[in-house]
All heavy atoms as TSV, in Angstrom:
chain	resi	resn	atom	element	x	y	z
A	1	LEU	N	N	-135.135	61.133	28.997
A	1	LEU	CA	C	-136.534	61.508	29.018
A	1	LEU	C	C	-137.145	61.607	27.626
A	1	LEU	O	O	-138.344	61.527	27.508
A	1	LEU	CB	C	-136.711	62.871	29.691
A	1	LEU	CG	C	-136.681	62.927	31.205
A	1	LEU	CD1	C	-136.813	64.358	31.672
A	1	LEU	CD2	C	-137.701	62.053	31.832
A	2	GLY	N	N	-136.336	61.856	26.653
A	2	GLY	CA	C	-136.881	62.050	25.317
A	2	GLY	C	C	-137.422	63.448	25.149
A	2	GLY	O	O	-137.376	64.281	26.056
A	3	SER	N	N	-137.987	63.702	23.997
A	3	SER	CA	C	-138.437	65.056	23.679
A	3	SER	C	C	-139.667	65.494	24.472
A	3	SER	O	O	-139.874	66.684	24.692
A	3	SER	CB	C	-138.717	65.176	22.181
A	3	SER	OG	O	-139.741	64.272	21.806
A	4	ASP	N	N	-140.485	64.570	24.916
A	4	ASP	CA	C	-141.713	64.915	25.655
A	4	ASP	C	C	-141.673	64.500	27.120
A	4	ASP	O	O	-142.677	64.627	27.825
A	4	ASP	CB	C	-142.930	64.253	25.001
A	4	ASP	CG	C	-143.268	64.861	23.651
A	4	ASP	OD1	O	-142.978	66.047	23.441
A	4	ASP	OD2	O	-143.831	64.132	22.810
A	5	GLY	N	N	-140.539	64.010	27.588
A	5	GLY	CA	C	-140.470	63.462	28.945
A	5	GLY	C	C	-140.808	64.455	30.035
A	5	GLY	O	O	-141.556	64.144	30.962
A	6	LEU	N	N	-140.268	65.664	29.949
A	6	LEU	CA	C	-140.546	66.664	30.979
A	6	LEU	C	C	-142.028	67.014	31.003
A	6	LEU	O	O	-142.627	67.134	32.080
A	6	LEU	CB	C	-139.697	67.913	30.771
A	6	LEU	CG	C	-139.919	69.034	31.794
A	6	LEU	CD1	C	-139.638	68.545	33.211
A	6	LEU	CD2	C	-139.058	70.233	31.466
A	7	LYS	N	N	-142.621	67.137	29.837
A	7	LYS	CA	C	-144.062	67.429	29.769
A	7	LYS	C	C	-144.851	66.378	30.537
A	7	LYS	O	O	-145.738	66.706	31.323
A	7	LYS	CB	C	-144.520	67.461	28.315
A	7	LYS	CG	C	-146.020	67.535	28.154
A	7	LYS	CD	C	-146.458	67.356	26.723
A	7	LYS	CE	C	-147.966	67.236	26.654
A	7	LYS	NZ	N	-148.432	67.077	25.292
A	8	TRP	N	N	-144.517	65.111	30.345
A	8	TRP	CA	C	-145.270	64.043	30.997
A	8	TRP	C	C	-145.000	63.977	32.496
A	8	TRP	O	O	-145.894	63.629	33.275
A	8	TRP	CB	C	-145.016	62.705	30.314
A	8	TRP	CG	C	-145.649	62.700	28.955
A	8	TRP	CD1	C	-145.013	62.685	27.753
A	8	TRP	CD2	C	-147.049	62.777	28.671
A	8	TRP	NE1	N	-145.936	62.746	26.734
A	8	TRP	CE2	C	-147.192	62.800	27.264
A	8	TRP	CE3	C	-148.197	62.830	29.452
A	8	TRP	CZ2	C	-148.432	62.872	26.637
A	8	TRP	CZ3	C	-149.439	62.897	28.817
A	8	TRP	CH2	C	-149.547	62.918	27.435
A	9	LEU	N	N	-143.797	64.350	32.926
A	9	LEU	CA	C	-143.541	64.451	34.368
A	9	LEU	C	C	-144.385	65.573	34.976
A	9	LEU	O	O	-144.931	65.419	36.076
A	9	LEU	CB	C	-142.060	64.709	34.636
A	9	LEU	CG	C	-141.125	63.519	34.531
A	9	LEU	CD1	C	-139.674	63.979	34.676
A	9	LEU	CD2	C	-141.455	62.468	35.577
A	10	LEU	N	N	-144.494	66.682	34.271
A	10	LEU	CA	C	-145.318	67.787	34.768
A	10	LEU	C	C	-146.788	67.393	34.838
A	10	LEU	O	O	-147.477	67.703	35.817
A	10	LEU	CB	C	-145.126	69.017	33.876
A	10	LEU	CG	C	-143.729	69.644	33.896
A	10	LEU	CD1	C	-143.616	70.727	32.829
A	10	LEU	CD2	C	-143.387	70.186	35.269
A	11	VAL	N	N	-147.260	66.696	33.832
A	11	VAL	CA	C	-148.651	66.216	33.846
A	11	VAL	C	C	-148.842	65.236	35.008
A	11	VAL	O	O	-149.848	65.298	35.725
A	11	VAL	CB	C	-149.021	65.558	32.497
A	11	VAL	CG1	C	-150.343	64.815	32.576
A	11	VAL	CG2	C	-149.064	66.615	31.392
A	12	HIS	N	N	-147.868	64.371	35.221
A	12	HIS	CA	C	-147.967	63.383	36.301
A	12	HIS	C	C	-148.046	64.057	37.664
A	12	HIS	O	O	-148.878	63.683	38.500
A	12	HIS	CB	C	-146.784	62.427	36.227
A	12	HIS	CG	C	-146.803	61.351	37.256
A	12	HIS	ND1	N	-147.862	60.475	37.409
A	12	HIS	CD2	C	-145.891	61.010	38.208
A	12	HIS	CE1	C	-147.600	59.632	38.393
A	12	HIS	NE2	N	-146.406	59.951	38.893
A	13	VAL	N	N	-147.193	65.049	37.908
A	13	VAL	CA	C	-147.233	65.718	39.216
A	13	VAL	C	C	-148.569	66.439	39.400
A	13	VAL	O	O	-149.121	66.456	40.505
A	13	VAL	CB	C	-146.018	66.650	39.434
A	13	VAL	CG1	C	-146.161	67.985	38.742
A	13	VAL	CG2	C	-145.738	66.845	40.906
A	14	ALA	N	N	-149.123	66.991	38.343
A	14	ALA	CA	C	-150.440	67.622	38.441
A	14	ALA	C	C	-151.509	66.585	38.779
A	14	ALA	O	O	-152.380	66.841	39.618
A	14	ALA	CB	C	-150.777	68.335	37.133
A	15	ASN	N	N	-151.431	65.417	38.150
A	15	ASN	CA	C	-152.382	64.339	38.462
A	15	ASN	C	C	-152.316	63.969	39.936
A	15	ASN	O	O	-153.341	63.752	40.583
A	15	ASN	CB	C	-152.092	63.108	37.615
A	15	ASN	CG	C	-152.430	63.290	36.159
A	15	ASN	OD1	O	-153.192	64.171	35.799
A	15	ASN	ND2	N	-151.848	62.464	35.321
A	16	LEU	N	N	-151.099	63.886	40.471
A	16	LEU	CA	C	-150.920	63.516	41.876
A	16	LEU	C	C	-151.464	64.582	42.822
A	16	LEU	O	O	-151.765	64.292	43.969
A	16	LEU	CB	C	-149.439	63.265	42.162
A	16	LEU	CG	C	-148.828	62.072	41.436
A	16	LEU	CD1	C	-147.319	62.059	41.612
A	16	LEU	CD2	C	-149.442	60.765	41.930
A	17	CYS	N	N	-151.595	65.802	42.300
A	17	CYS	CA	C	-152.137	66.898	43.106
A	17	CYS	C	C	-153.646	67.042	42.954
A	17	CYS	O	O	-154.239	67.983	43.474
A	17	CYS	CB	C	-151.441	68.202	42.731
A	17	CYS	SG	S	-149.728	68.227	43.262
A	18	GLY	N	N	-154.264	66.128	42.233
A	18	GLY	CA	C	-155.715	66.090	42.166
A	18	GLY	C	C	-156.355	66.935	41.080
A	18	GLY	O	O	-157.560	67.150	41.112
A	19	VAL	N	N	-155.567	67.409	40.129
A	19	VAL	CA	C	-156.155	68.210	39.050
A	19	VAL	C	C	-156.249	67.395	37.765
A	19	VAL	O	O	-156.140	67.930	36.665
A	19	VAL	CB	C	-155.392	69.541	38.833
A	19	VAL	CG1	C	-155.543	70.442	40.031
A	19	VAL	CG2	C	-153.937	69.298	38.525
A	20	ASN	N	N	-156.498	66.113	37.911
A	20	ASN	CA	C	-156.525	65.201	36.765
A	20	ASN	C	C	-157.761	65.353	35.881
A	20	ASN	O	O	-157.855	64.699	34.858
A	20	ASN	CB	C	-156.373	63.756	37.231
A	20	ASN	CG	C	-157.388	63.374	38.273
A	20	ASN	OD1	O	-157.784	64.192	39.094
A	20	ASN	ND2	N	-157.796	62.122	38.275
A	21	LYS	N	N	-158.669	66.214	36.226
A	21	LYS	CA	C	-159.845	66.455	35.373
A	21	LYS	C	C	-159.589	67.556	34.350
A	21	LYS	O	O	-160.380	67.758	33.433
A	21	LYS	CB	C	-161.067	66.827	36.221
A	21	LYS	CG	C	-161.466	65.773	37.230
A	21	LYS	CD	C	-161.912	64.498	36.574
A	21	LYS	CE	C	-162.399	63.522	37.653
A	21	LYS	NZ	N	-162.407	62.171	37.203
A	22	LEU	N	N	-158.484	68.285	34.524
A	22	LEU	CA	C	-158.138	69.331	33.565
A	22	LEU	C	C	-157.584	68.705	32.291
A	22	LEU	O	O	-157.179	67.547	32.288
A	22	LEU	CB	C	-157.086	70.265	34.168
A	22	LEU	CG	C	-157.462	71.023	35.443
A	22	LEU	CD1	C	-156.269	71.825	35.951
A	22	LEU	CD2	C	-158.650	71.929	35.198
A	23	SER	N	N	-157.529	69.496	31.227
A	23	SER	CA	C	-156.918	69.006	29.991
A	23	SER	C	C	-155.428	68.796	30.224
A	23	SER	O	O	-154.852	69.313	31.194
A	23	SER	CB	C	-157.126	70.010	28.861
A	23	SER	OG	O	-156.324	71.160	29.071
A	24	LEU	N	N	-154.773	68.056	29.342
A	24	LEU	CA	C	-153.334	67.828	29.472
A	24	LEU	C	C	-152.568	69.150	29.467
A	24	LEU	O	O	-151.636	69.342	30.254
A	24	LEU	CB	C	-152.827	66.923	28.351
A	24	LEU	CG	C	-153.296	65.469	28.416
A	24	LEU	CD1	C	-152.824	64.721	27.170
A	24	LEU	CD2	C	-152.796	64.791	29.669
A	25	THR	N	N	-152.963	70.050	28.610
A	25	THR	CA	C	-152.308	71.358	28.535
A	25	THR	C	C	-152.477	72.126	29.843
A	25	THR	O	O	-151.528	72.744	30.341
A	25	THR	CB	C	-152.877	72.180	27.357
A	25	THR	OG1	O	-152.704	71.427	26.161
A	25	THR	CG2	C	-152.200	73.522	27.233
A	26	GLU	N	N	-153.666	72.081	30.404
A	26	GLU	CA	C	-153.922	72.778	31.671
A	26	GLU	C	C	-153.164	72.134	32.825
A	26	GLU	O	O	-152.687	72.835	33.724
A	26	GLU	CB	C	-155.418	72.794	31.972
A	26	GLU	CG	C	-156.209	73.683	31.045
A	26	GLU	CD	C	-157.703	73.526	31.204
A	26	GLU	OE1	O	-158.200	72.379	31.372
A	26	GLU	OE2	O	-158.394	74.557	31.142
A	27	ARG	N	N	-153.024	70.816	32.804
A	27	ARG	CA	C	-152.247	70.139	33.849
A	27	ARG	C	C	-150.773	70.507	33.751
A	27	ARG	O	O	-150.118	70.744	34.771
A	27	ARG	CB	C	-152.425	68.628	33.766
A	27	ARG	CG	C	-153.764	68.186	34.330
A	27	ARG	CD	C	-153.905	66.698	34.268
A	27	ARG	NE	N	-154.699	66.381	33.088
A	27	ARG	CZ	C	-154.928	65.177	32.644
A	27	ARG	NH1	N	-154.400	64.128	33.242
A	27	ARG	NH2	N	-155.678	64.981	31.585
A	28	GLU	N	N	-150.266	70.543	32.530
A	28	GLU	CA	C	-148.878	70.953	32.348
A	28	GLU	C	C	-148.687	72.386	32.848
A	28	GLU	O	O	-147.710	72.690	33.539
A	28	GLU	CB	C	-148.486	70.852	30.875
A	28	GLU	CG	C	-147.046	71.236	30.621
A	28	GLU	CD	C	-146.668	71.183	29.154
A	28	GLU	OE1	O	-147.510	70.838	28.295
A	28	GLU	OE2	O	-145.503	71.499	28.868
A	29	GLN	N	N	-149.625	73.264	32.550
A	29	GLN	CA	C	-149.534	74.657	32.995
A	29	GLN	C	C	-149.642	74.748	34.517
A	29	GLN	O	O	-148.950	75.556	35.140
A	29	GLN	CB	C	-150.608	75.518	32.334
A	29	GLN	CG	C	-150.426	77.000	32.609
A	29	GLN	CD	C	-149.082	77.512	32.137
A	29	GLN	OE1	O	-148.693	77.294	30.995
A	29	GLN	NE2	N	-148.354	78.200	33.007
A	30	PHE	N	N	-150.492	73.939	35.131
A	30	PHE	CA	C	-150.593	73.895	36.588
A	30	PHE	C	C	-149.227	73.620	37.197
A	30	PHE	O	O	-148.794	74.301	38.134
A	30	PHE	CB	C	-151.600	72.811	37.018
A	30	PHE	CG	C	-151.591	72.537	38.497
A	30	PHE	CD1	C	-152.382	73.281	39.356
A	30	PHE	CD2	C	-150.799	71.535	39.027
A	30	PHE	CE1	C	-152.365	73.034	40.723
A	30	PHE	CE2	C	-150.773	71.281	40.393
A	30	PHE	CZ	C	-151.565	72.031	41.242
A	31	ALA	N	N	-148.538	72.622	36.664
A	31	ALA	CA	C	-147.218	72.274	37.186
A	31	ALA	C	C	-146.217	73.398	36.936
A	31	ALA	O	O	-145.409	73.722	37.817
A	31	ALA	CB	C	-146.735	70.967	36.576
A	32	ARG	N	N	-146.264	73.988	35.765
A	32	ARG	CA	C	-145.350	75.112	35.467
A	32	ARG	C	C	-145.621	76.294	36.397
A	32	ARG	O	O	-144.696	76.972	36.836
A	32	ARG	CB	C	-145.462	75.526	34.015
A	32	ARG	CG	C	-144.856	74.503	33.078
A	32	ARG	CD	C	-144.734	74.992	31.656
A	32	ARG	NE	N	-144.296	73.941	30.768
A	32	ARG	CZ	C	-143.033	73.529	30.639
A	32	ARG	NH1	N	-142.092	74.096	31.349
A	32	ARG	NH2	N	-142.717	72.566	29.794
A	33	ASP	N	N	-146.897	76.520	36.725
A	33	ASP	CA	C	-147.257	77.595	37.651
A	33	ASP	C	C	-146.728	77.326	39.061
A	33	ASP	O	O	-146.557	78.256	39.849
A	33	ASP	CB	C	-148.771	77.782	37.711
A	33	ASP	CG	C	-149.344	78.367	36.424
A	33	ASP	OD1	O	-148.568	78.898	35.592
A	33	ASP	OD2	O	-150.578	78.269	36.248
A	34	HIS	N	N	-146.516	76.060	39.390
A	34	HIS	CA	C	-146.025	75.669	40.708
A	34	HIS	C	C	-144.580	75.182	40.665
A	34	HIS	O	O	-144.112	74.518	41.601
A	34	HIS	CB	C	-146.932	74.578	41.294
A	34	HIS	CG	C	-148.306	75.074	41.609
A	34	HIS	ND1	N	-149.330	75.042	40.690
A	34	HIS	CD2	C	-148.808	75.648	42.718
A	34	HIS	CE1	C	-150.413	75.570	41.242
A	34	HIS	NE2	N	-150.117	75.957	42.473
A	35	LEU	N	N	-143.866	75.520	39.617
A	35	LEU	CA	C	-142.519	74.997	39.420
A	35	LEU	C	C	-141.569	75.373	40.554
A	35	LEU	O	O	-140.765	74.540	40.986
A	35	LEU	CB	C	-141.956	75.462	38.075
A	35	LEU	CG	C	-140.703	74.750	37.607
A	35	LEU	CD1	C	-140.902	73.243	37.532
A	35	LEU	CD2	C	-140.271	75.285	36.260
A	36	GLU	N	N	-141.666	76.575	41.066
A	36	GLU	CA	C	-140.786	76.968	42.177
A	36	GLU	C	C	-141.048	76.090	43.402
A	36	GLU	O	O	-140.109	75.647	44.072
A	36	GLU	CB	C	-140.965	78.445	42.522
A	36	GLU	CG	C	-139.963	78.943	43.538
A	36	GLU	CD	C	-138.509	78.717	43.130
A	36	GLU	OE1	O	-138.165	78.905	41.952
A	36	GLU	OE2	O	-137.698	78.352	44.008
A	37	ALA	N	N	-142.307	75.805	43.699
A	37	ALA	CA	C	-142.635	74.932	44.824
A	37	ALA	C	C	-142.176	73.504	44.567
A	37	ALA	O	O	-141.724	72.817	45.494
A	37	ALA	CB	C	-144.141	74.972	45.092
A	38	ILE	N	N	-142.272	73.061	43.326
A	38	ILE	CA	C	-141.822	71.716	42.957
A	38	ILE	C	C	-140.310	71.602	43.172
A	38	ILE	O	O	-139.827	70.640	43.788
A	38	ILE	CB	C	-142.203	71.401	41.500
A	38	ILE	CG1	C	-143.718	71.223	41.378
A	38	ILE	CG2	C	-141.468	70.174	40.982
A	38	ILE	CD1	C	-144.239	71.193	39.951
A	39	LEU	N	N	-139.571	72.604	42.708
A	39	LEU	CA	C	-138.117	72.576	42.860
A	39	LEU	C	C	-137.711	72.727	44.320
A	39	LEU	O	O	-136.758	72.092	44.778
A	39	LEU	CB	C	-137.485	73.654	41.985
A	39	LEU	CG	C	-137.698	73.471	40.485
A	39	LEU	CD1	C	-137.105	74.646	39.720
A	39	LEU	CD2	C	-137.132	72.144	39.994
A	40	ASP	N	N	-138.446	73.539	45.080
A	40	ASP	CA	C	-138.194	73.674	46.514
A	40	ASP	C	C	-138.415	72.343	47.223
A	40	ASP	O	O	-137.641	71.970	48.106
A	40	ASP	CB	C	-139.101	74.749	47.111
A	40	ASP	CG	C	-138.969	74.851	48.615
A	40	ASP	OD1	O	-137.887	75.289	49.081
A	40	ASP	OD2	O	-139.929	74.489	49.320
A	41	SER	N	N	-139.443	71.637	46.825
A	41	SER	CA	C	-139.723	70.327	47.413
A	41	SER	C	C	-138.586	69.353	47.149
A	41	SER	O	O	-138.213	68.571	48.030
A	41	SER	CB	C	-141.029	69.757	46.855
A	41	SER	OG	O	-142.120	70.547	47.243
A	42	ALA	N	N	-138.024	69.408	45.962
A	42	ALA	CA	C	-136.913	68.514	45.621
A	42	ALA	C	C	-135.643	68.888	46.376
A	42	ALA	O	O	-134.905	68.016	46.830
A	42	ALA	CB	C	-136.663	68.557	44.112
A	43	ARG	N	N	-135.382	70.186	46.516
A	43	ARG	CA	C	-134.163	70.662	47.188
A	43	ARG	C	C	-134.195	70.421	48.690
A	43	ARG	O	O	-133.182	70.075	49.295
A	43	ARG	CB	C	-133.977	72.168	46.952
A	43	ARG	CG	C	-133.370	72.541	45.639
A	43	ARG	CD	C	-133.014	74.037	45.607
A	43	ARG	NE	N	-134.136	74.898	45.938
A	43	ARG	CZ	C	-134.946	75.454	45.045
A	43	ARG	NH1	N	-134.756	75.251	43.760
A	43	ARG	NH2	N	-135.934	76.227	45.420
A	44	ASP	N	N	-135.348	70.660	49.302
A	44	ASP	CA	C	-135.445	70.610	50.762
A	44	ASP	C	C	-136.809	70.047	51.162
A	44	ASP	O	O	-137.695	70.791	51.580
A	44	ASP	CB	C	-135.240	72.019	51.321
A	44	ASP	CG	C	-135.037	72.037	52.817
A	44	ASP	OD1	O	-134.963	70.960	53.438
A	44	ASP	OD2	O	-134.948	73.149	53.372
A	45	PRO	N	N	-136.982	68.733	51.044
A	45	PRO	CA	C	-138.309	68.139	51.249
A	45	PRO	C	C	-138.909	68.380	52.633
A	45	PRO	O	O	-140.114	68.560	52.754
A	45	PRO	CB	C	-138.088	66.645	51.024
A	45	PRO	CG	C	-136.740	66.491	50.454
A	45	PRO	CD	C	-135.988	67.752	50.676
A	46	LEU	N	N	-138.086	68.400	53.662
A	46	LEU	CA	C	-138.620	68.543	55.018
A	46	LEU	C	C	-138.528	69.958	55.555
A	46	LEU	O	O	-139.351	70.367	56.370
A	46	LEU	CB	C	-137.903	67.580	55.967
A	46	LEU	CG	C	-138.072	66.101	55.615
A	46	LEU	CD1	C	-137.272	65.230	56.576
A	46	LEU	CD2	C	-139.532	65.699	55.610
A	47	GLY	N	N	-137.543	70.716	55.109
A	47	GLY	CA	C	-137.359	72.060	55.625
A	47	GLY	C	C	-137.935	73.150	54.746
A	47	GLY	O	O	-138.004	74.300	55.153
A	48	GLY	N	N	-138.349	72.802	53.554
A	48	GLY	CA	C	-138.905	73.782	52.618
A	48	GLY	C	C	-140.391	73.989	52.832
A	48	GLY	O	O	-140.917	73.800	53.929
A	49	SER	N	N	-141.066	74.335	51.775
A	49	SER	CA	C	-142.499	74.629	51.865
A	49	SER	C	C	-143.362	73.380	52.040
A	49	SER	O	O	-144.534	73.492	52.371
A	49	SER	CB	C	-142.958	75.370	50.607
A	49	SER	OG	O	-142.857	74.524	49.473
A	50	ARG	N	N	-142.773	72.211	51.793
A	50	ARG	CA	C	-143.491	70.927	51.897
A	50	ARG	C	C	-144.735	70.907	50.994
A	50	ARG	O	O	-145.759	70.324	51.321
A	50	ARG	CB	C	-143.840	70.597	53.347
A	50	ARG	CG	C	-142.616	70.355	54.191
A	50	ARG	CD	C	-142.939	70.040	55.648
A	50	ARG	NE	N	-143.980	69.065	55.840
A	50	ARG	CZ	C	-143.788	67.742	55.941
A	50	ARG	NH1	N	-142.588	67.253	55.864
A	50	ARG	NH2	N	-144.808	66.937	56.139
A	51	TRP	N	N	-144.635	71.514	49.826
A	51	TRP	CA	C	-145.730	71.544	48.862
A	51	TRP	C	C	-146.200	70.141	48.527
A	51	TRP	O	O	-147.391	69.881	48.404
A	51	TRP	CB	C	-145.237	72.281	47.611
A	51	TRP	CG	C	-146.234	72.389	46.506
A	51	TRP	CD1	C	-147.220	73.316	46.394
A	51	TRP	CD2	C	-146.332	71.563	45.354
A	51	TRP	NE1	N	-147.934	73.115	45.226
A	51	TRP	CE2	C	-147.393	72.031	44.579
A	51	TRP	CE3	C	-145.617	70.456	44.896
A	51	TRP	CZ2	C	-147.770	71.448	43.381
A	51	TRP	CZ3	C	-145.986	69.873	43.705
A	51	TRP	CH2	C	-147.053	70.373	42.961
A	52	TRP	N	N	-145.266	69.212	48.402
A	52	TRP	CA	C	-145.557	67.833	48.043
A	52	TRP	C	C	-146.473	67.139	49.047
A	52	TRP	O	O	-147.216	66.237	48.704
A	52	TRP	CB	C	-144.253	67.039	47.909
A	52	TRP	CG	C	-143.456	67.012	49.181
A	52	TRP	CD1	C	-142.529	67.935	49.590
A	52	TRP	CD2	C	-143.517	66.035	50.218
A	52	TRP	NE1	N	-142.005	67.591	50.812
A	52	TRP	CE2	C	-142.603	66.416	51.224
A	52	TRP	CE3	C	-144.256	64.865	50.396
A	52	TRP	CZ2	C	-142.398	65.689	52.387
A	52	TRP	CZ3	C	-144.068	64.133	51.560
A	52	TRP	CH2	C	-143.142	64.547	52.538
A	53	ALA	N	N	-146.419	67.563	50.301
A	53	ALA	CA	C	-147.169	66.879	51.360
A	53	ALA	C	C	-148.681	67.066	51.233
A	53	ALA	O	O	-149.448	66.318	51.838
A	53	ALA	CB	C	-146.697	67.358	52.735
A	54	GLN	N	N	-149.109	68.034	50.441
A	54	GLN	CA	C	-150.540	68.287	50.263
A	54	GLN	C	C	-151.152	67.470	49.133
A	54	GLN	O	O	-152.358	67.514	48.912
A	54	GLN	CB	C	-150.762	69.772	50.009
A	54	GLN	CG	C	-150.279	70.642	51.151
A	54	GLN	CD	C	-150.300	72.106	50.789
A	54	GLN	OE1	O	-151.084	72.552	49.956
A	54	GLN	NE2	N	-149.430	72.873	51.419
A	55	ALA	N	N	-150.320	66.739	48.410
A	55	ALA	CA	C	-150.805	65.949	47.274
A	55	ALA	C	C	-151.619	64.744	47.752
A	55	ALA	O	O	-151.491	64.306	48.891
A	55	ALA	CB	C	-149.622	65.477	46.431
A	56	GLU	N	N	-152.427	64.214	46.849
A	56	GLU	CA	C	-153.212	63.017	47.163
A	56	GLU	C	C	-152.310	61.813	47.422
A	56	GLU	O	O	-152.657	60.932	48.194
A	56	GLU	CB	C	-154.188	62.719	46.030
A	56	GLU	CG	C	-155.286	63.752	45.904
A	56	GLU	CD	C	-156.230	63.483	44.751
A	56	GLU	OE1	O	-156.014	62.536	43.974
A	56	GLU	OE2	O	-157.205	64.244	44.625
A	57	ALA	N	N	-151.176	61.762	46.750
A	57	ALA	CA	C	-150.181	60.705	46.932
A	57	ALA	C	C	-148.844	61.406	47.220
A	57	ALA	O	O	-148.025	61.587	46.330
A	57	ALA	CB	C	-150.093	59.827	45.697
A	58	PRO	N	N	-148.631	61.832	48.476
A	58	PRO	CA	C	-147.513	62.721	48.765
A	58	PRO	C	C	-146.128	62.156	48.436
A	58	PRO	O	O	-145.284	62.889	47.913
A	58	PRO	CB	C	-147.650	63.025	50.252
A	58	PRO	CG	C	-148.640	62.071	50.796
A	58	PRO	CD	C	-149.452	61.585	49.656
A	59	TYR	N	N	-145.875	60.900	48.719
A	59	TYR	CA	C	-144.534	60.375	48.461
A	59	TYR	C	C	-144.280	60.173	46.963
A	59	TYR	O	O	-143.160	60.364	46.491
A	59	TYR	CB	C	-144.278	59.106	49.261
A	59	TYR	CG	C	-144.202	59.429	50.740
A	59	TYR	CD1	C	-145.253	59.117	51.593
A	59	TYR	CD2	C	-143.107	60.109	51.254
A	59	TYR	CE1	C	-145.201	59.456	52.930
A	59	TYR	CE2	C	-143.042	60.445	52.594
A	59	TYR	CZ	C	-144.096	60.120	53.430
A	59	TYR	OH	O	-144.042	60.472	54.754
A	60	GLN	N	N	-145.307	59.832	46.225
A	60	GLN	CA	C	-145.166	59.793	44.765
A	60	GLN	C	C	-144.919	61.192	44.231
A	60	GLN	O	O	-144.113	61.393	43.324
A	60	GLN	CB	C	-146.421	59.210	44.114
A	60	GLN	CG	C	-146.515	57.714	44.174
A	60	GLN	CD	C	-147.728	57.248	43.383
A	60	GLN	OE1	O	-148.846	57.695	43.612
A	60	GLN	NE2	N	-147.500	56.352	42.450
A	61	CYS	N	N	-145.593	62.162	44.800
A	61	CYS	CA	C	-145.416	63.551	44.381
A	61	CYS	C	C	-143.989	64.002	44.667
A	61	CYS	O	O	-143.348	64.625	43.814
A	61	CYS	CB	C	-146.423	64.440	45.095
A	61	CYS	SG	S	-146.349	66.168	44.579
A	62	LEU	N	N	-143.473	63.696	45.849
A	62	LEU	CA	C	-142.104	64.074	46.188
A	62	LEU	C	C	-141.109	63.430	45.223
A	62	LEU	O	O	-140.188	64.105	44.739
A	62	LEU	CB	C	-141.776	63.679	47.625
A	62	LEU	CG	C	-140.358	63.975	48.097
A	62	LEU	CD1	C	-140.027	65.447	47.947
A	62	LEU	CD2	C	-140.171	63.502	49.524
A	63	ALA	N	N	-141.294	62.164	44.927
A	63	ALA	CA	C	-140.397	61.485	43.987
A	63	ALA	C	C	-140.466	62.146	42.605
A	63	ALA	O	O	-139.434	62.326	41.955
A	63	ALA	CB	C	-140.766	60.006	43.885
A	64	THR	N	N	-141.646	62.530	42.179
A	64	THR	CA	C	-141.799	63.185	40.886
A	64	THR	C	C	-141.182	64.577	40.905
A	64	THR	O	O	-140.564	65.002	39.911
A	64	THR	CB	C	-143.280	63.235	40.474
A	64	THR	OG1	O	-143.824	61.913	40.526
A	64	THR	CG2	C	-143.447	63.781	39.069
A	65	CYS	N	N	-141.302	65.287	42.021
A	65	CYS	CA	C	-140.623	66.582	42.149
A	65	CYS	C	C	-139.126	66.419	41.964
A	65	CYS	O	O	-138.474	67.217	41.276
A	65	CYS	CB	C	-140.900	67.192	43.522
A	65	CYS	SG	S	-142.589	67.794	43.780
A	66	MET	N	N	-138.567	65.380	42.556
A	66	MET	CA	C	-137.133	65.125	42.417
A	66	MET	C	C	-136.767	64.771	40.977
A	66	MET	O	O	-135.741	65.217	40.482
A	66	MET	CB	C	-136.702	64.037	43.391
A	66	MET	CG	C	-136.778	64.485	44.828
A	66	MET	SD	S	-136.272	63.200	45.956
A	66	MET	CE	C	-136.342	64.089	47.508
A	67	ASP	N	N	-137.633	64.003	40.324
A	67	ASP	CA	C	-137.391	63.679	38.917
A	67	ASP	C	C	-137.433	64.931	38.035
A	67	ASP	O	O	-136.622	65.084	37.130
A	67	ASP	CB	C	-138.409	62.662	38.406
A	67	ASP	CG	C	-138.195	61.274	38.980
A	67	ASP	OD1	O	-137.077	60.984	39.457
A	67	ASP	OD2	O	-139.157	60.475	38.940
A	68	ILE	N	N	-138.374	65.825	38.329
A	68	ILE	CA	C	-138.472	67.067	37.560
A	68	ILE	C	C	-137.223	67.917	37.783
A	68	ILE	O	O	-136.675	68.489	36.844
A	68	ILE	CB	C	-139.757	67.839	37.939
A	68	ILE	CG1	C	-140.988	67.080	37.410
A	68	ILE	CG2	C	-139.720	69.282	37.397
A	68	ILE	CD1	C	-142.309	67.595	37.930
A	69	ALA	N	N	-136.765	67.994	39.016
A	69	ALA	CA	C	-135.563	68.778	39.321
A	69	ALA	C	C	-134.343	68.218	38.602
A	69	ALA	O	O	-133.446	68.962	38.194
A	69	ALA	CB	C	-135.322	68.816	40.827
A	70	ASP	N	N	-134.298	66.905	38.412
A	70	ASP	CA	C	-133.174	66.262	37.736
A	70	ASP	C	C	-133.270	66.369	36.217
A	70	ASP	O	O	-132.286	66.112	35.524
A	70	ASP	CB	C	-133.080	64.782	38.121
A	70	ASP	CG	C	-132.587	64.596	39.542
A	70	ASP	OD1	O	-131.980	65.535	40.103
A	70	ASP	OD2	O	-132.807	63.502	40.095
A	71	ALA	N	N	-134.452	66.719	35.708
A	71	ALA	CA	C	-134.681	66.746	34.262
A	71	ALA	C	C	-133.984	67.925	33.593
A	71	ALA	O	O	-133.688	68.910	34.181
A	71	ALA	CB	C	-136.170	66.778	33.958
């Protein structure tokens, strides 16, 4: 991922959730504020909270949640 890879994954997941009008810092914070839901989505996509399913691009969001969990 490199030194900034996790930051950009967090920004990406925020974009997929429709908060792409916020600043980059605010998008990163949005994802950090939802980190437990992101990790829950990666651990148990169908039986968990299904946070990813509310995104504008749900399957991209789920894949990004899994990437964040692996980071």
